[in-house]
GUSE-399021 format. One record per residue: y, x, z of N, C-alpha, C in turn. Coordinates in steps of 0.02 Angstrom, whole numbers, plus 50000, padded with zeros to 5 digits. Layout:
BEGIN
YXZYXZYXZ;...
***
This chain:
BEGIN
529105604349520529615599649498530045597349557;529725595949613530085593949674530555599349698;530305605649695530705611449717531335612149674;531255611149608531825611649562532325606149576;532085600149589532515594449602532925595649666;532605598249718532945599749781533485604949771;533325610149734533815615449720534405612649681;534245608349632534785605349593535235601049636;534925597249682535305593049728535765597349771;535515602849797535915607349838536505610149799;536365611849735536895614349693537445609149682;537235603049670537715597549660538135596549722;537815596649781538175595749844538685601349855;538485607449837538945613049845539545612249799;539415610249737539965609149689540425603649714;540135598149740540545592649767540975595049825;540675599149867541045601749924541645605849902;541525610149851542065614349826542615610049795;542405604849759542895600349727543325596849778;543025594249830543395590849882543885595649915;543645601649927544065606749959544675608149916;544555608949850545115610249805545605604449803;545325598349804545755592449803546185592049866;545905593849923546295593749985546885598649982;546765604649957547305609549952547815607449899;547565604349847548035601849796548485596549826;548195592049866548585586849900549085590149948;548855595049986549285598250035549885601650002;549755605349950550305608749915550795603749885;550515598349858550935593249828551385589949880;551105588449939551495585049992552025589750020;551845595950034552335600750059552905601650010;552735602349946553245603049895553705596949893;553415591049900553805584949898554275584449958;554005585550018554405585050079554975590150080;554855595950050555355601350051555785601349988;555745596249948556125595949885556845593649898;557295594949851557995592649858558055585149867;557575581349839557615574049844557575571549916;557295575749961557225573750031557805576250074;558305579450043558935581250075558865585350139;558335589350143558225593350203557985589250262;557805582850250557525578350302557965578050364;558625578050352559105577550406559455570850406;560045570550436560375564150449560985562850404;561035566750351561535565550300561165563450236;561445558550202561165556050139560475553050148;560325550650209559695547150224559075551450214;559145557950223558565562350215557985560450260;558145558650322557615556750370557275550350348;557645545650322557355539250302556925540050239;557135544250193556725545650134556055548550155;556075553350201555465556550225555015551650263;555305547850308554905543150348554595537750305;554945535550253554675530550207554075533350170;554115539650149553545542850115552945543350162;553055545550224552505546150271552185539450286;552595534250294552335527550305551905525250246;552115527050185551715525150127551045528650127;551025534850151550385538450157549945535350211;550245533250266549865529650318549555523350288;549955519750250549725513450221549155514550172;549205519750130548675521350082548015522550117;548045525650177547435527150214547215521350258;547585515950259547385510050296547505510450371;547975514650392548125515050463548405508450489;548255507050551548495500950584549205502150609;549705498250587550385498950615550395496350686;550785499650729550775498050801551405494750826;551895493650782552525490750805552665484250767;552335478950788552415472250758552315472750681;551755475350662551575476050591552015480950553;552375485250589552785490450557552545497250580;552585502050534552435509050552553035512450586;553615509250585554225512550608554395510750680;554635515750716554925514750782555635517550780;556125513050779556825515150774557095517650841;557555522350837557935524550895558595527550871;559055528650916559715531250898559815538250925;560195542150887560405548750910561105550150884;561405555350911562045557750887561925563950845;562295564650789562195570450746562855572850717;562965579350720563535582250685563315584350616;563625581450564563415582550496563985585650455;563795588050395564275591450351564205588450281;564495582550271564365578750209564775580750148;565325584350159565785585650104565825592950085;566435595350074566535602250053566375607150109;566055612650089565955618250134566105624550094;566695627350107566935632950066567295637950111;567125644350105567405649650147567595655650104;568205658150112568425664250079568715668950131;568535675250127568845680450168569255684950122;569895685450137570355689250095570285687250021;570205680850010570165678149942569485678549909;568995681849942568325682449913567875676749937;567615672949890567185667249906566515669549932;566315666949990565665668650018565155663449997;564525665549993563985661149973563695657750035;563725651150036563485647350094562745648450106;562575649750169561885650750193561585657350170;561965661250132561755667950113562205673150147;562875672050141563355676550173563595673950241;563535667450251563795664550313563475657750325;563545655450386563365648650406563925645750448;564035639350442564495635750486564095633950549;564375635350607564035633450668563925625850669;563345623850692563145616750689563595612350732;563985615250777564435611350820565145610950793;565275613750735565965614450711566275607750691;566915606750705567295601150678567565602950609;567885598250577568205599550512568775604550518;568885608250464569455612850462569635614150389;570285614650375570505615950307571155619750309;571205625050269571835628850266571715636250259;572265639950258572235647250257572535649850322;572185654350356572375656450423572345664050428;572785666850470572725674050485572095675450525;571835681450516571225683550552571395689550595;571165689250657571255694850703570565698050716;570425703850685569775707050695569755711050760;569215710150798569125713750861568385715650869;568245720050916567555721750933567395718851001;566785719751023566555716851086566945719551146;567225725451138567625728351192568215723851210;568465720151161569055715951172568925709951216;568285708451230568145702651273567655704351329;567645710651350567155712551402567415711951473;568025709151481568275707351547568655700651540;568725696951594569115690651590569835691851569;570125697351590570825698851574570895700251499;570445704151471570465705551399570365699251358;569915695051381569785688751346570425684551341;570785683751396571385679651396571945682851356;571985689351356572485692851315572365691351241;571725691651221571555690351152571695683051133;571505678451175571615671251161572355669851153;572775672651197573495671451192573795674551129;573505680151108573745683651048573555679850985;572995676050988572705673150928572935666050913;573455663750945573695656950934573825655650860;573505650250834573575648450764573155652550717;572725657050743572335661550701571585660850716;571175663950673570465664650686570335671550716;569955671850769569715678150795569075680050757;569055686150731568445688750699568145693950745;567595692150777567275696650825566705700350790;566765706950787566205711050764565695711150821;565175707150813564705705950868564105710650867;564155715950829563625721050831563655724750898;563105725050932563095728050999563115735650994;563615738851023563655746151020563125749451065;562915755251046562435758951088562765760651155;562385760051206562645761651273562945755851310;562995750051278563265744151314562765741951367;562975741551428562525739951483562305732651481;561765731151517561515724351521562045719651552;562415722351601562935718251634563485716551584;563695721551544564225720251495563985715451440;563355716151421563075711551371563135704351395;562985703351459563015696551487563735693951490;564205698351509564915696351511565155694351442;565005698451392565215696951323564895690451299;564255689651313563905683451293564235677351324;564395677751388564725672151422565405670751392;565765676051374566435675151346566425672451275;565895673951238565815670951171565725663351178;565335661351227565245654151240565915650951256;566325654351296566985651651313567425651051250;567385656151207567785655851145567565649851102;566935648251103566685642551064566865635851095;566855635451161566835628851194567435627051236;567845631851256568385630351303568965626851266;569045620451281569545616351246570255618351265;570355621851320571035623751341571285629851304;570845633651271571065639451233571435637251170;572005640351157572425638151102572405643251044;571825643351010571785647150948571365643050899;571385644850835571125640350783570375640250778;570055646150778569335646350769569055653350778;568395653850771568045660050785567585661850727;567595668250708567115670950660566695676150696;566035675250695565585680150726565235684050671;565375690550667565065694850618564495698650650;563915698550617563345702550641562895704150582;562395708250594561895709850543561245706150556;561265701350602560665697450618560535692350563;559905690350559559705685150512560105678750525;560335675550472560695669250478560195663550490;560265660250547559805654950566560215648850587;560055643150557560445637050570560065632450617;560395627050638560085621950679560445615350667;560265610150703560635603850702560765601850774;561355598950787561545597350855561885590550859;561955588050920562175581250932562915580650947;563285586150945563975586050969564405590850929;565075590250937565555594950910565895598850966;566005605150954566425609150998567155608550977;567635610951018568345609851002568605613750943;568245618950920568515622950864567955625150818;568115626550755567605628850708567375635950723;566745637150709566445643750717566045645450654;566145651450628565775653850570565345659850591;564735660050566564295665750576564245669350509;564475675550507564515679350444564065685450447;563675686150394563255692150385563265693950311;563825696450288563895698250217563815705750209;563335707550167563215714650156563835717950126;563995723850153564565727650128565235725750157;565255720350197565885718350227566075722750286;566685725150286566945728750344567385723850383;567145721150438567525715950473568205718250498;568295724650508568935727150534569495726550482;569305725650418569815725450365570035718350347;569705713350373569835706450353570495704050384;570915700850343571565698650368571685691050359;571345687850311571465680650302570805676950291;570805670650312570255666150301570515659850266;570215658050210570345651650177569715647450184;569795641650213569205637750232569305630350218;568765627050197568775619750188568085617250207;568045614650268567405612150294567505604950318;567095600550291567105593550313566515592150359;566675590750421566155588950470566235581650490;565685578450506565705571550528565205570450584;565465568850643565035567350700564835559950696;564185558650693563925551750692563645550250761;563985546150801563785545350871563175540750880;563035536250834562485531450843562085530950779;561785536450759561395536550698560705533650712;560485529050669559835525850679559305529250637;558815532250669558265535650635557615532550659;557035535450641556405532150659555815536950659;555365535750707554705538750706554255534650661;553685537550641553185534050602552525534250641;552235528350654551655527950699551115523550668;550485526050670549925522050646549285524150682;548765520150676548145521350713547525520150670;547015524350682546345523150656545925520850716;545585515250708545175512450761544555516650772;544395517950836543805521850853543165517650849;542605521050846541955517550841541665515650908;541905518850961541635517351028542005511351058;541725508851111542035503151146542585505551192;542685512051197543185514751243543895513251219;544345512551268545055511751250545435518351255;545055523751261545375530451262545655532051193;546165536451193546535537951132546595545451123;546525547751061546725554451041547385553751004;547875557851022548535557550991548645563850949;548815562850886548945568450840549655567650813;550055572950816550755572250799551035578350763;551595577350731551985582650699552685579750688;553195583950691553865581450675553995582550601;554325577650570554485578050498555215580050485;555655579450535556355580750523556485588250516;557045589850482557255596750478558015596850484;558355601650453559055602950467559535599450419;559275596750365559695592750321560125596850274;560745594450264561215597250215561785601050249;562025606250215562645609550235563105609250175;563505604050172563895602550113563465598650063;563725597950003563375594049952562875598049912;562915604749915562495608849871561925612449908;562005613749972561515617750008561085613250053;560425613850046559975610350092559465615250119;559175613450176558675617650209557985614450198;557555617650157556935614550136556435613150193;556385617850241555925616750297555195616050276;554965620450232554265620050208553775621450265;553885626950301553445628450358553625624150418;554285623250428554545619550486554875613050462;554545607350459553845606650475553495602250424;553665603550360553285600150308552555602050313;552415608250333551725610450339551355606750394;551665605950453551335602350508551255594950492;551755592050459551705585050438551135584150389;551075588650342550535588350292549865589450326;549825593950374549215595050411548995588550446;549475585150477549325578750509549095573550457;549425573350399549225568550347548525569950321;548325576250320547635577850302547145575050353;547335575350417546905572350469546895564750463;547465561850444547495554650431546975552850378;546995556450323546535554950267545805556050287;545685561250327544995562750348544725557150393;545105555250444544855550350491544865543250464;545265542050412545235535550378544555534750343;544255540350323543605540150289543025541650336;543165544950391542655546850440542875544350508;542685538250523542945534850583542825539050646;543355540250685543285544250746542965540350802;542745543850853542445540650911542955536550949;543545539550959544065536150998544625533750952;544995528750975545605526850939546035533050929;546245534150868546635540150852547315538050825;547825539750863548515537850846548865543850815;549215542550760549595547750726550345546050730;550745551050751551465550050756551825555650719;552245553750671552715558450639553395557350672;553625562350707554245561650746554855563650706;555385559750713556055561750694556395564850755;556955568150744557375570450800557115576450839;556595579850815556345585650852556845591350853;557115592850794557565598650788558205597850827;558375591750842559025590450875558935589150950;558325590550976558215589951048557605585951069;557075585951029556455582151044556605574751055;557085572151018557325565351034556855559851012;556455561150959555975556150938555405555450987;555145560951012554605560651061554855557951128;555475559651145555755556851207555835549251201;556045546951142556125539751131555445536251136;554925539451109554265536251111554005535851182;554085541251220553855541251289554235536151331;554875535251316555285530351352555065523251335;554885522051273554655515351252554015516151211;553465517651244552845519151208552545513051174;552235514251117551885508951081551135508851098;550925513551140550245513751166550275515251240;549715514251274549665515751345549575523251353;550085526651378550055533951383549505536251430;549325532251478548805534151526548115534251494;548035531351434547385531151400547295537151353;547795541451347547745547051301547295552451332;546725553751299546275559051322546575565951309;546885566551249547195572951232547675571951174;548205576051174548695576051120548685582751085;548695582651019548745588750978549375588150936;549845592650947550485592650911550515598750866;550625597550801550605602950752551295604450724;551485610850727552125613150703552015620050671;552375621550617552325628150585551595629750568;551295625750526550585626250510550445630050445;550955633250416550885635650348550695642850339;550555646650392550365653650384549655654550412;549565658950461548905659750493548595666450482;548935671250450548655677950441548445681050507;548815679450560548655682150626548365676950673;548135671350645547805666250685548275660750707;548115657650763548505652150790548665653450863;549205650350887549385650950958549395643950989;549125643451049549035637051082549485636751144;550045633151139550475631951197550115627051243;550145628351308549785624751361549055626751365;548865631951328548175634451333548005636751404;548495639751438548385641951507548355636151557;548645630451536548655624651580548005620751575;547775619751514547155616051502546625621051478;546415625251524545985630951507545295628851481;544965623751510544315621751482544355619851408;544875616051390544945614051320545105620151276;545515624651302545665630651264545035634851254;544655635651306544035639651301543555636551251;543535629951249543105626551200543335627951129;543995628051119544275629551053544095636651032;544165641351078543985648351064543245648951048;542835645451086542105645751075541925643251005;542235637750984542115635150917542325640150863;542885643350874543115648350825542665654450824;542405656350882541935661950884541295660350846;541075654150849540465652150816540565651750740;541105648450719541195647050647541655651950611;541985656350648542405661650617542905658650568;543315654150591543765650450547544465653350542;544755655450598545415658650596545365665450630;545815670150613545755676950640545765677350716;546155672850748546225673250821546485666650847;546255664750906546535659050943546875661851004;547535662251001547925665551054548165660451105;548265662651165548435658151220549155659051241;549455653551264550135653651290550185648451345;550655649351390550765644551443551215638851422;551575636051469552035630551454552615633051411;552835628651366553435630051326553675623451298;554255621251320554515614751299554905615451234;554535617351181554845619051117554675614151062;554255609151076554085604351024553895597651057;553655593051015553605586051037553035584551085;552615589251099552115588251152552445587751220;553025590851228553325591951294553475585451332;553825580551302553965574351339553325570851363;552785571351323552155568351343551835572251401;551835578751395551555582951448551925581951513;552575580951510552975580051570552815573651607;552515568751572552315562551606551565562251617;551235568051611550535568451630550025568151575;550245568151512549775567951456549525575151442;548865576351443548615582951425548755584351351;549055590151337549285591351269549285598751251;549115600051188549215606651157549745606151103;550155611251099550605612251042550345618551007;550145617950944549825623450909550235625250847;550325631850836550665634150777550315640450750;550395641650685550075647450654550505653650663;550185659450656550505665950667550485670150604;550995674350594551015678950538551365675850478;551325679450422551595676750360552345677050354;552635672150321553335672150303553795672350364;554335676450362554825676550416555345670950409;555315667250354555815661950342555765656650396;556335655150427556355650150482557075647850490;557185641250486557855638350493558355641650446;558125642950386558565645750335558385642750267;558745644650216558635641750149558025644750115;557705649750145557135653050115556465650150137;556485645250181555865641950203555665636750150;555425639450094555265635450035554515635350023;554265630349987553545629949973553275636249938;553655639049892553405644849855553345651049900;553665651049958553615656650004553105655550059;552735649950055552275648050109551555649750088;551215654350122550555656550099549985651650112;550045647350163549505642750181548835646350190;548875652350218548305656950222547705653850258;547825650750315547275648250356547225640650354;547585637350309547665630150312546995626450311;546545628150265545915624750260545465625950321;545415632250341544985633950398545275631350464;545925631450469546265628650528546105621150533;546115617750477545945610650475545225609550499;544765613550474544055612950494543975614050569;544335619050595544295620550666544545614650708;545085611550687545355605950725544895599850723;544575598650666544095593050662543515594250710;543255600350711542715602050756542935601450829;543555603550843543805603150912543885595850934;544155591650890544245584650908543575581250921;543055583450887542385580650898542115582050968;542405586851003542145588551070542385583751124;542855579351108543115574751159542665568551163;
***
């Protein structure tokens, strides 16, 4: 009878474990879908996308009972500059309407432009010397230059560099007197967000079947608005540790993304970084129920995509003593994992990296724990630069969608999400 009871208890525990596991993934999928939905406006700086997202994250912090660290508020405000596209975004080549974010993208630095303009199509040969560049600029007064930017075979490394430098001049040189630039290529269309405007509009075109040499006119209507003092906010909360130590573990992810391009097109940012934000929120929920040894601070950063501005603002005016941070874990692009995870700063903090590898070898949780050196590509960097030991970790493999309209929840496999979470909990326990 006792043996049967024990077996039954084990069975119940296994079922409970499976149920909890399913609930966690259900929560994760729900949160990623929510953060990447049209209602969140691409989590950018037009239509309050960032504020909608930060309010949701703060509500999740509150549900888990996190301690607010900024005078009873979860928010830490700061200002940034953002070039936004709040109105019409419409482009026609020779009268043919192009599909925004599918056939073309407006460069994130572009100012407003409206009208119909002549187009001067050229190849890279037309700008491979300073003299050719100036001849083209003088010829293109009042027109758009359409540069076929496909690299021809046999172009030397030196010529590639000259052309690259001259493209930058075409974008940025305020003394050049021509209307704008169209860059045609077959490369994947990838957008970003930036803090400034350049002197002229730039379009990136990759339309299948288009022969750039035949284009003669551009009809364009793009409304851009530079916001010089936009007020955004980080979200910060803490779970109190069980030890008497004042040491801190810092766990972070950025929630911002690229926002809107016009009124109809938004960038969902499911992998970048609704996935990392959700991963962090799972850790929030876990440690709210399983008190950690050390004080554990969670930060959802705004302003990452536009220059790590949220993490820089926090380091400049920290809400905690940075010298007390034992380790920082920053999560970005957490939604795949078919090929494992990569650890930025793994070569710098080798004992911690080796410990992470050892844990994965024991528990067989992700396919591989790959190592990388320094890379100032995410919000760990401002902390690391002031002496905080930090890893920036991202998943490998899976969807190629990145900074485009295809980075959607339905395209995100979440292959290693559960096991990655287990590995991080085990790793945090080693501190």
